[in-house]
N, C-alpha and C positions, 0 to 999 in steps of 0.2 A: 031678887041678888042673880038668881040662876040666870035671868036674861040680863042682866046689866054687865056681867063678867065676860061673855062671848064676846059684847060690842066693844069691851074696851080693846080686848087683843086683836079684833079684827082693824080697830082703828089705829091701832100701833102699826100693824102689820104693813095697813095701807100707807102709811107715812114714811116706814123705811121704804117702800118700793118707789113712792114717788119723791124720795131723796137720792135715789142711786139713779132712778131716770131723767132727774133733772141734772145729776151731775154726768150722766152719759150724752145727753141731750148737748149740754154746753159745750162738752169736749169736743162732739161732733160739730157743733156750729164754730169753735176756735178752730179745728182742724180745716173746715170747707171754707175758711172767709173769703179765700183768694177767689175771684173771678177773672176768668181771662176771655175777651172776647174778641172775634178777628173775622178774616175773610180771604179764602184761598181761592186764587187765580191762576191762569196760565202765564206765559210769555207775553202774549197778547193783550192780556186783561180781562179774559172773560172768566167768568166763574165756573167753578169744578164744583159739580155737589157729590156727595160720597164719599170724600175725602177722611181717611183715617187721622184722627187726634189723639196721641194717647201719651198721658204722662208715664216718661221715664220711669222704669223700673216698679213700676204699679196696675195695679189692672183697671185702673181710671180710665177712660177714655170716650169718645162721643166721633160723630162725623156732622160734616158740613149738611146743611142744607141745599134747596136746588137754586138756592142764590148764592152758595158759597159760603155762606155765613157759620158762624158757631161760636157755642159758649160751653167752656168747660170750668168747674171748680176743683182748683190744685189743690193737694192738701199742703203743698210747700210752698213759699214765697221763692224760693231759688229752684223750682222746677223747672225739667228741661222737656220740652213736647218734642215728639217725635210724629212729624207730619209723612205718611206715604199715601199713593194713589198710586195704580195700576199704570204702565206707560209713561211713570213721572220718576225723577230720582228722589230719593227719599231726604227729608231734611231733619235736622234739630236745632231746634229753636231754643233759648234761654228765656225763661219767664221773668227773671229776677228784675223787680222792680216796674214791672209793665202790667197794665191792664188790657191794652189793645194789642193783638199783633195780626199783622198782614203778611202774608208771605205769597209769592211768585213761584211756584213749580217750573222747574226745567225738564222738558222732555227726554225720555230715555231711550236713546236711539237703538240702541240692541235690547231693549224689554223682551221682543220676543224671545231671544235667546237665551234668556235667564230664567225661562220657565218652561219646561217641558211637558207636554200632553201626553198621558200615560195610560188613557182608558177611563174614562167617567171623572176625569178629574186633571189636574196637573200638578207637577211637585217644582221648586228650585232647581235648576241645572246642578248647584252644588249639593244637593241632597238626594241625586238622582243616584240609585244602587244597579239599575239594569243597563241593557245597552239598548239607547236609544239616539236616534239621529234628526236633529230638526234643522228644516230648511224655510227660511225666510222669503216673505213675497220678493224681497229685493232679486232672491238668489233665483226664483223661480221665472220672474219676468225678464230677467238681464239678456237672456238669449233671443227674445222677442220670437219664439217659436208660435206655432199654434197649439201644439201638444203639450199638456205640462209634464208627461213622462219625460219627452226629449228635453225638455228645459233644464231637468233636473239629474240627465244622464251624465254618470261619473262624478256627482256629488257629495253621494255617499258611499263608505266602503263598506262592501257586504250586500251592497245593490245591483244587479247585473241588468241593464236597462238595455234592449239592443231593438232596431226595428225589422219588423216580421218579413218584410218584402221588398222595402224602399216605394211602395206603390202609397200615393196620398189617400186616406180611410183605411188601411189596413193595421194601423195603431202601433204600439210596442208592445213587447214581450216583457214580464219585471220577474224576476226569481233571486229571492233573498235565502242568502246561505246556503244554496245549492238547492237541487233537487232529490222531493222529499218523500215523492207518492209515485205511483206507477200511474194514476189516473190523472196529473194535473197539479203542476207546485204554483200556481199563481196565488197571491197575495190576498188578503182580506182587505178592501176599499172600503173606508167607511167614510163617507161624507155628509159632517153635521149630523152624525149620528144614524144615516142610512147606510148598511151595508150595500154593496153595488159590484157589478162585475167587473167594471174599468171605469177609468177615468177620462175617456177619449172625447165627453160631452163637455167637460168643463173648461171655462175660459179660463188660461192660466194667470189672467190679472184678475178675476175673481177671487183666486186664491190668499187667504191670510198665512196660512204656515201649514208645511205637513210636516208629520212627526212619525217613522218609521220604527215601529216596535221589532227589533231584529232579533232578541234573544227569548228564549220561553217563561222566561220570569216576568219580562214585562209582557206579553203578547199571552200570558195565561190569565189574565182577567178577560178575556173574548173566549176563553176554554176550546171548543170543537172546531173555531173558525179562525184560531190562531196558529196552525200550526206551522204554516208557510210563512210566517210573520205577517203585521198588518202595518196599512199604510193609512193615518187619520187625516185626513184632509179638514180642515179650518178654512170657510170660505168667508171672506168679511163681512162683518157683520156691525151693530150699531153701538156695540158695547164699548171700544176705545177711539170713538172717532172724536175730534177737537169739537169747541162750542162753536157757534155761528154755523155758515155756510160754506164749503168747500169745494171747489170744482176742480176736475182734472180729467183732460183732455190728452189721448195717445193716438199717434195714426204714423203707420207705416206702408210702405210700399216696396216690393222688392222682386226681380226677376230672378228664374231658375233655370239653369243652363247644365244641358249633360256634361260631362266632364269624365277624363280619366276612363273614356269609352276602350274596351280592347279593340287592339291589333288584329285585324281580319285580314283574310288573303286577298291581293287582287286581282284582277281578272287572268294574268298570266300566271299565277301561282297555284289560281283553284284549278286552272285547266291541265297545268301538270299532275296537281293532285288526281283528278277526275280520270285523266290518262293508267296512271300508275293502279287505281283502284279496277280497273279493267283489263290488266294484265292475269295470262292464264296463271295455270297450276304449274305450268314449264315455260315461263318468262323467257328464257333463251332462244328458244326457238320459234318467238313470236316475233314477227318483222313487223316495220314500223308503218306498213299500210294496211296488217291485219289490227294494230293495235287503233290507228284511229277512224278505220269503218267500227271498229267497236262502241268506243268514245264517242265519234260522232251519229252513231244510227238513229235515222230519222229526226235528226238535228242539224239541218245544213246552217241555219243561222246562227245556233251557237259555235259552231265552227267557223263562220264567215267574222264572227265579234270575237273570237280568241285570235285569229289571224288578224284581226285589224287594230287592236291594242284597246278593245272596249271596257268602262270599267264602269258600273253604276253603284252609287254610292247609296246604299237601303237604307244607313242610319241616316243620312241628310233628309232624304224619302219620310221617313216614319218619325223623327223627333221634332220635338217645336220647343219654344221657349215659354217654361211656364211661369205662373207668376204667384206671388203670396202676397196678402192687404192684410194689414191689423186696423182698425176703429175700435178703440173703446173709450166711452166717457163715464166719469164716476163723479156721484156727487153725493155729500157727506154734512152731516150736521146734528146738533145737539141743542135743543131747547131747554130753557128754565127751568120747564116742569120735570124734566128729569127723562125727557123720551129722546132718544137718540136714533140715528137712521142711517143707513148706507144704501144707494142707489148705484147699479150699474149697469151699463147699454153694451154690448159688444156685436160687432159685425167682423168676422175673419172668412177670408176666401185661402185654399191653396189648390192651385193648377198645377195637374204632372207634366210627364214630358211628353205625352203622347194625348190626342182627342181622347172623350170622354174618360177622362180620369181627371177626379179633381174634387174636392169638400170645401162646403160653405156650412159655417156654421155662425146661428144667432143665438145671443144669449142674454139672460134677465135675472137680474141679483137684487133681491130687497131683502135688509136686513134691520131689525127694529130692536132696539131692548128700552126698557120704560121702567127705571126704579121710581116705583109708586112711592114708596116712602125707606124708613130704615130697616122694615121687616120683609118688604114684599118688593120682589123683582119678577117682571115677567118680560118675555121675548118673542121673536119670531124668525126665523130663515128661510128663503125659498130660492132654488135657482130654478129657471127655466130653460132650456134647449132647443133648438131647433138644428138639428143636424141631416144636410144632403148629400150624401156622397155618388159620386158616379164611377163606379169600379169596370166599367168597360165591359170587356173579354179577357176570362181568366185565359185565355191563350193566346193576347197579344203579344207579347213579349218573346213567346215560344214562335213565330211567325216574325217576327220584325224583320230579323235580319239573318233568316233559316234561307233566303235564295240565295243562288250562286250570283256574284258580282258581273256575270256574263247574262242574266236575265235582268228585265225590268217591269214595272208595272203596268206598262201601256201597250194596248193591242198595237199590230203593224198592218203596213198596205202587204200590196202584191210583191213588191220590190225589198222587203223586211223594212221600210222605215216606221218608225214610232211615233204612231199618231198618239203625241202629249196631249193629255187632259183625258183620253178615253179609256179604261181602267180594263184591265183584263183578268177574268177573277182566278185563273190556273196560269201563273206565268211560268211553270215549270211544262205545262202541256198548251203549249201555245201553236197557235195555227194561223195560217194565213187566210184571209178572205173566201178562199175558195174549199176551204176544211181542212188542206193539207197540212201536213206537220212541219212547223218552224223549228217548234224545239220539243222533242218528247223525254221528260224526265221525270222530277219529280212533281207529285200532285199537291204539294203544300200551296195553302191557300194565299191569296194576294193580302198581305197584312194592311194594305189600306182597305181593302174592302173588308176583310175582317174585323177591322177597330170601328168602320161606319156604320159596318151593320148589326153591331154586337151593343147591346144595352145592359148594363146589370145595376139597379138603383135602389140606394139604403135612405129611408126616409124616415126618421126618429125625432118624437117629441119625447123628451124625458127633462122630469121634473122630479126634484128632490127639495124636503123641507123638514123642518120641525116647528113645534112650539113649546115653551117651558114656561113653568113658573118655578118659582123658589122663594121659600119661606125660612128665614132666618130668626127662628125660634129664639134662642138665645145667642149672645156672641160664641159660644161653642158648638153649636146645633144647629143644624139646617136641613129642611127638606127639600128634594126637588124633584119635580115630575116634569119628564121628554117625552113628547109623542115625536116620532117622526117617520115619514110614509116618503116613500118614492114610488114614481108609475112611468114607466116605460112603454109606449108605441112604436114598434118598427114596422115598416112594410119595404118588402125586397120585392122587385120589379125587376125582372130577366124579360128582354126580348131579343130573338135571333133572327135573320133574315134569310132569304134563301140562300143568298149568296155571302156564307158565312161557314163555319168547320160545323157548325151545331146544324146547317141547311144540309149540308154534305152529307152527313149522318142520316137525314130523313130524304135523302135523294129530291135536294131542290124544295123544302118546303118550308115557310114561316112555323116558327113557335114561342110560346110565351107561358111565364110563370106568375103566381103570385105567391109569396108569404107572410102571412100574418102574425106578429108574435107582440103580444099583451101581456105586462106585468103590472103586479100589484104587489109591494110587500110592506107591512108597516113594523115599527118596534115602539114598544111602550116600556119605558124605563123608571122605575122609582129607584130614589137611593136617599139615604141619611148618611150623611156627615157629620162627624163628629172630632174636631180640634180643641185641642187644650195642651196647656202648660203647668208642669208640676215642680214645683221648687224653683222655677228658673230653670232649668237643667234637662227636664225630663217631657219633649214635648210629642205627643201621641196624635197621631189623624187616624179614623177609623171610617172606612166606608162598607156599607151594607146596601147590596144592590138585589132587586127584582125583577127581572126583564121576561117581555114576552115578544117573540117573533113570529109572522107569519107571511107565508110568501105561495101567490099563485100564480103559474104561468097556464096562460092559453095559447093557441096556436091554430093555424089552420092553412092549407095549402090547395091551389086550384094550378093545374096545369093541360092547356090543351095545344095542338099544333094543326099545321096545314089552313091556317086564315087565311081569308082570301084576298086581306088585304094586309097591308104591313102598316099597321096601328100601335104595334108596341103590346103593352100589356092590357091596354083600356079596353079591348073588345073579345075576350075569352070566349065567348059563347058562341062567336062565328068558327071557332075550329071544329073539326069532325069529332062527333061526339064519341068515335070507338076511342078516339087518344084521350079522352078527358080522365083526368087521375087529380081525386078529390080526396082530402084527409083533415084529420083536424084532431088537436089532445089537448088535454086538462090535466097539469098535475099541481098538488098542493104540497107544502112541506112546512111545520112547525116545530119551535125551540122555545122549550121554557127553562129560564135560568135563575140561578140566584149565585150573589159574590159576596163576599167578606174579603176586605182588603185593611191590612195594619203597617201605617208607617210609624215608626218611633227614632227618635235622635235621642242620644244623652251628649249633652254638652257641647252640642253644634258639632260633634267629633266622631260618634259611632252610631251606625244606622243600620237599621232593620226592617226590612220590606217584605210581609208575608201575605199569601194571597190563597184563595180556594173559590173554584166556580165548579158549580153543579148543573150539567146539562141534559135537559132530555130531547132528544130527537126523535120528531117521527118518522125517517126515513129507515132506520135501523129496526133490527127485528124482535119480538116480544122477548122481555128477558135482557135484552141487551140496550135496551133506548136511553138510560141513565149512566153516567162516568161524570166523576170527579176529576177537576185537574188545580193539582196544587202547585205553590210555588213557593222560594223563600230566598231571599236574596241581603247580603250583607254588604256594608263601606264603611271606609276607615277613612275618614279626612287626615292622611300623615301631617300634611301641612300646618296644621294647628296645634298640633303635639308642642312643649314648649321647646325642645330640641331644634325645632325650625321654625319657630313663630317670628325668628326675628332675620332668616336668612334673607339675603341681599339676592341671592341666585335662585331658590324654589320660589314661586307666589303661589302654585297649587299643587297640590299631590295627594291624590285620590285611589284607593284600591278598594276592587269591588268582585265581588264571587256571587254566583246564582244558580241555581237549582230549579228547574222549572217543567213542567208537563202541560202538553197541549194536546191537541186531538183533532179529528178530519171524520168528517161523515161524508167521503166524497163518491156518495152515489144518489141517484136520481131517486125521486120518491117511488115506492113500489115496488122496488129491486129485490125486495126479500120475500116479496110474494109472487106467488104462480098466477100470473096474467094472460089472459085469453087475446094474445095479440100478435098472432102471425095467422092472415090466413091461409086456408087449405083447402081441396077440392077431395070428393070422395066418390066411388063408383057407386050409385045404389042401384044394380043392374043395368038397364041401359040410360039410366039418367046419371048425370054428375051434378053432384049436392056441396053446395059450398058449407066449410065448417071452419072454427079457430081453434088453432092449438098455441101452447104457450113456447115462445122462442128460448127462453131462459129457464133454465133448474132453480125451484126457489130454494134459496138459503138461510135455513130457520137459526142458523148460528151467526150470520154475519153483524159482526160487531165493530167498532170505534178502531181508526187507525189512532196510534197516542205515540206522541213525540217525549223524549225526554234529553234535556238539554243543560250542559255543565257550561258557565261561562265563566270567565276570569278576564278583569279589566282594570287598565290603570290610567286616570286621567292625570296631567301635568301642565304646568305652565313655569315657564322660567324668565327669569329677566322681568320682572311686574309684567309677565303673558305676552312678552313678544316673541315667546315661542309657545304655543300651548298645541296640546292634542291629545291622543287617548289610543291606549294599542287593545284589543280584545281578542284572545284566544278561546273558540269556543270548540265543543264535542257534543253533536247532536246524532241521536239514533231515535228511527221513525221505527214500531215496529206494528205487525198486523197489517201493511199495508192489502189495501183493496183492489183488488184486479180483474179484468174480466176475462176470464180462463175457459180457453178452448176446450170444449168438451167430444170424446170420443165419439163416433158416427152412431155407436152400436150403444149410445145410451140414449138417442131418441131426441135430446136435445142440441143446440149447438154449442151455449155459453152457461156457464154460470158465475156469479161475483163472489169471489170468497177472500178471506185474509191471508196471503198466502208468504208473507216475507219481509225483511227487516233493510234499511238501508242505511246508510251512515254518512255524515258531513263534520268534515273536520277541519279549521282553519282557521285564520289569523285574519285581523282588520288593522290597518293603521290609518291614522287620520294626523296630518301636521298642519298647524297654521304657523306662518312667520310675518310679523311685523317689520318689515327689513328696513324702512324708513317712515318716521313719525314724524312731521314737522307741521311750521302754519301752514307751508303750501305744496309741501311735496309730501304725499301718504304713498306706500306701495307695501302690499299683502299678498302673500303667496299660499296656497293650500295646495297641500300633495294628499292623495289616499291610496293606498295598498292594500289589496284583495288577492288572498289565496284560501282554495278551497279545494277539499278531497274528498269528490262523491264514489262511493262503494256500495254496491249490492252485496250486505251480509249474510241474506239467507232467503230460501225461497222452499215453500210447501215444507214447513218446519224441520228443514235439514240445511246445512253449509257445505254438501261434496261435491254435488251433481246441480250443473249447470241445467237450463231449459233451453237450447237451441234455437229451437224452432220458434220462441218469442221473445227472441235476443234478450232473454234473462240469465245475464253471465255473472256468476259470484267471484267477488274480488273486484269488479270493474264498475266502471260509470252506469247509472242507467241508461237506455239508448246507447250502447254504445254502436261504435263502427265494427262489424264484426264480417271479415271475409277473408280472401287469402292476402297474400301480401305480393304483391306487385313486384319483382326482379328482373324487370326491364326486357329486352328483347332476343329472341334466340337469334345468334349470328351464322353465315355460313359456314364461319370455319368450325361450328358447333354443333353441327346437321347430325352427328352419330349420335351424340350425348342427347339433343332433342329428341331424337327417333328412338330412344330407349324410355323416354317418357310419352311417346306415341304423338309428339308435336313437330312442328318443323321450322326451318330458320324464318324469322319474318313475324314469328307468331308470339304472343303476349307471353311471358313467362310468370308461374307462379313461382314462390319459395317453398322449397322443399323441407319444410319447419321440422319434420321428425327424422329426417336422411332416411326416408324407409325406400328410396327408389322410385316413387309413384308419387302421383297430385291426386287428393281424395279428401273427404271432408273433415278430414284430420289435420288436414294441414292448413286449416283456418284459425283466426287468433283475431285478437281484439287490434284495431291500427288506429295509433297515436290516441287522443284523449279527445271525447267529444265535446266536452266541455274546455273552458280556457285553462291553462294549467296558474295564471297568474291574470291581476288583471289592476291599471292603474290610472289615475289623472293629475293633471296637472290645472291650477287655476292663478291667474294673476292680477291682478288688479291693480294700476296706477294711476294717481290723480295728481298734475300740476296745475296749481291754480283750478281755473275753470275750465281745463281739459282734463278729460277721462280715458284712459286705452287699458282693456281689459282682453285677456283672450284664454281659452281652454283648450286642454289637451287632453285624448282619451288612447289609453292603448290597450291592448286585449293580446296575451303570449300563448301560443303552445296549444292553441285549438287546432284540431282536423276534424274537414265534414267532408262528406260526400258532395261534391259540388254539383248542382244540375248545370250549371253554365257550360263546364266542361262535357257533361254528360251528354250535351247536345251539340258541341262545337269540336269537341276532339275526339269524337265516334269517328273511328277510322271505317268502321265497316258501313259507315253512309256514306254512299259516294258522288250522291245528286245534290247536296245542300253543302253550304257555305259553311266552311271551317276556320277556327282560329290560325292566326299566323304562326305556323309550329312547322318543325323538322320532323322526319317520320321515313321509317326503313322504306330503300326501295333495295330491289332484287338486282342483282347480276340477269341482264336482258340483252336479247338483239333487236328491241323496237326503237334503240337509238336515244334512250333517257338513262343520264350516268346513274352508277350505282351509288346508294349511300346504306352504311352500316351504322346505321341510327338505333341508338338502345333507349332511346325516350317514349318514343310514340313505334308501333308496332305497323305493320305493310298493310296499305288501305286496301278496302276491296271486300267482299263477302267474309264470312267468319273461317269459311271452309278452307279460302284459299290464303284470307289474310290474314287479321287477328290472332284467330283460334279461337276455340271451344270455350275457355276460361274470360275471353273478353266481355261475354254476357254478362258474365257475375257483377260486374262494374267497378272490378277491381281497379281498374286502373284511373277512375276519379277522383280519389281522395285529396285533398289539398290541404295544406296548411295555410289557416284564414289569419296567423298574426298579423296586427299592424295598430300604426300610430297615427293618431287623426286629429289635425286642427278641427277641432270642432266648430270652435267661433272666434271673429277677431272684431271688436268695438273698437269705435273711436268716437267721443263726443263732447261735445263743450257746450256749457251752461251760461247762458247769457245773464249779466250782473249790471242793469245800467239803468240811469234814473228814468230813462224811457218806459222801462217795464214797469216802474211803481207807478208812474202816470196812466199806465192803461189797466191797473191794479192787476198786472201777471205778476204774482211772487217766486216764480219759478219756469224756465224755458231752455229746454235741453236739445241740441239737435245732434242727431248720431249717423253713421254708416255703420251697418252690419253686416258681415258676411258670414253663413255658414256652410261650413263643410269645404274651407275652400283646397285642404291640402290630405290627401292620405298616402303614407309611407308604408308599403306591402309587398312581397313577393307575388302575391296573388294575382293572377292576370287575368281576371274574371269583370263582374261589374262591380260589386261591393263587398269586401271579407265580411263586412259586418251582417249582412246578410245572405251569404253566400248558399246556405242551405236549402233557402227557401225555394217550393215550387217553382220549376223555370217561367211558366206562363204568366205569372205574377212579378218574376224577378225582377226589377229596375236598375237600369244604369245608375252609376252615381251622380250625383249635380253637385252646382254649387248655388247659393242663393245669396243676393247682394241686395240688402236692404237699404233704403235712407228713411228714417223716420224724424219724428220729434213730439216731446212729450212737453204739456204746459198745465200748472198750475195757478188758479185765479186764488 
């Protein structure tokens, strides 16, 4: 009995359990009794693997296999299936009464714009809470430039992009929301996960998209490297390519011609200027004969040419027609096994306006993506570029137009006739065959010989790439590991012949140098992504990140001179041993990081993004290596509220607000340490012993620059998004700025790096897109941008009262301001007495007495104009009529003042031997027969003492406003669409004409206002490029 009783109870419980189990199984089977099968293809009928199929209103879902087939058991006979795939329009299909469903998905042409890359992930544009701008591949390739940065110039508000010099190969400068560092404000570029210093090596046609993270809440996920903004470059991969094999070929050829050349003095005008410059301190007593004797001294040929109306065109002799060429082949495809690929091959050439000035770029791009199954995905991207740049002479343009129009590059015979084709090294020191002077003036080098005998080449191999592996453990949980690496090898070779400026410095000797730069860096990112929806209204997304970064730079340098042969830099050892200069360097820096980011959406209306990153930098001092960079952002989709849900006017309205912190470790490795890096020599009795000392004082307290930024934004769309755009207002404060501070000589050190101050940037950005006409045959769209930023130095050396004038750290002004005397015109002869009270004379340049104390001194210096633009804007218009397309873009920059190097060279009245800008100038009353001119714009020509006066050497007369409106490009294209193309198996053929920089409207009378402040030796004239091209898709 004791045995049977428990057995009966156990049997009873088992029967009950089996009953309920049978009940549940029956219900489950009944609930899943409807099975739907089908296949998903694209518009051409090719299968689409990995398409998401979800039963609406449930968590029940599946995805297609490699052949595009799927099978799903639905819980309701009237179920609706949601079919979605990246790059295609989402469809909802009713399953009522069906067992087989085949769907053809249509491509979504603007899919890239709907997803925004935000660093280690992406979000829907509608869910974005920070200030991020996305630039599509179509925009990047629209202008057909060889530079990706030039291609996007003006396309994004808040991003200032300008050419550094106009010279091919010198690249572009980018500033996002103003300068916020004393040691450089370049943004962080991330190419396929690899941090790089610039993206000049990329072929624009290899780029799939660029995402610009402008505010701190967006860039905070990059922590210490995001203080100046982040530009994420995603190259074309195999992720979203079409099935089958697709081939695209693009080719264009263009000519580049000099345009808008400044008007220079003619031979007659220059001779008059030259004579005025030789007037004495008492010109009223100077006779015509005396002046002629001085101006023509030892220069009989110069006088003869002046009297005969001679005029040599140096611009025509130096400048040539440049060339641009672009050829690109792209092959993409996807197999049924889940492997997709993207191959790109590019050749680009850009020749400048003078010899030895050009860039050749060769690129190879490979992107692979393989969805192994529903759980595992892997892929790789690699970009290899070879860039050959010929920079020529850094003094080429300094000498190009410097010589008088009464001089020529040619030697002369005994009668003064030109021996055309025979160059003379110093045209301003021209001699007859017997050695006597024909012209004895300036010693400027013949620009044709300077250009021909100077070589400066940069040959770069650069590779960036990554490999990733992703594991989708659960529908809401994934793990991804990515290893990214960058390799760069640059050899810069310079060689200067005996007949060049460098040769003059060395008394007629050849010289050469070689500089090697090698870089290897890698980043290993490991991230966990969690995405889940609770109760259908709470959407959570969490990113957990661990990252390691390592960077190694190695450099070496060789120099020698007096080589017996002009073999460039290929025979360095033949130079004189006493001229050898050899150096090498090594530096390594690492960064260890952890980050977390939370995205939360409630009812698809209320948005929250919060993140924090912890960075440990090796370049900072002990105890200051680690820092955290938090951020938080909120968003409100106002247009989804009930009171706007049915509005016919407001299509989209979203309010954004964010606060974030980013940082900067803007110093070279080992800066916080005392290095023995400067050689010195000591006297040890009668012997001299070499030794080493520290150049910089070590700063054990050196720490991070840190930036706080508040951003308020509004995204809007009206009339079914026929009018759309955004407005952002920001307030950025960067504190503890790192600066190389000069120390008193008594300290024994030259410099130290210290955290010395703070700078603010406050501004507004506006983006407006209007779809003016949208019909079957005619479409017209315009985009406007507006940017205004105010840059101000708030404090230095822990105080905000006293400026550091010597280092141009002016409190309350922008960084790197124009600080000088104010040019107040020219003293006139009627003001002789007043001029004398200031120690000056008529004809001299007059500073403004700002404090009214009756004297000119350093207290009269001030900030002149704004070294940054007051505001910038752009306009882009695209019109399509049938098969024709017409587009143009306009850029404008207003209110910027720079020290013009062009005027410093060509408006310097104290230099009487070289060519000048066609300009008016002061001429005193004289007895030499030249009419007086009471000009108030330019002072009297001649030596400073008798001409422009002592203050002219302060350069205060060369500041210029460089406001401009530039037509960046005009393009007209036609797309063929005929039966012939179909028979040739060509899906698309477009022919186009494109013109770059055809017009500039400005009061600036130098070369080009965009790069007016660049060093004069490399400052290039403006140019217009006309291209003819075609694009073929098979």
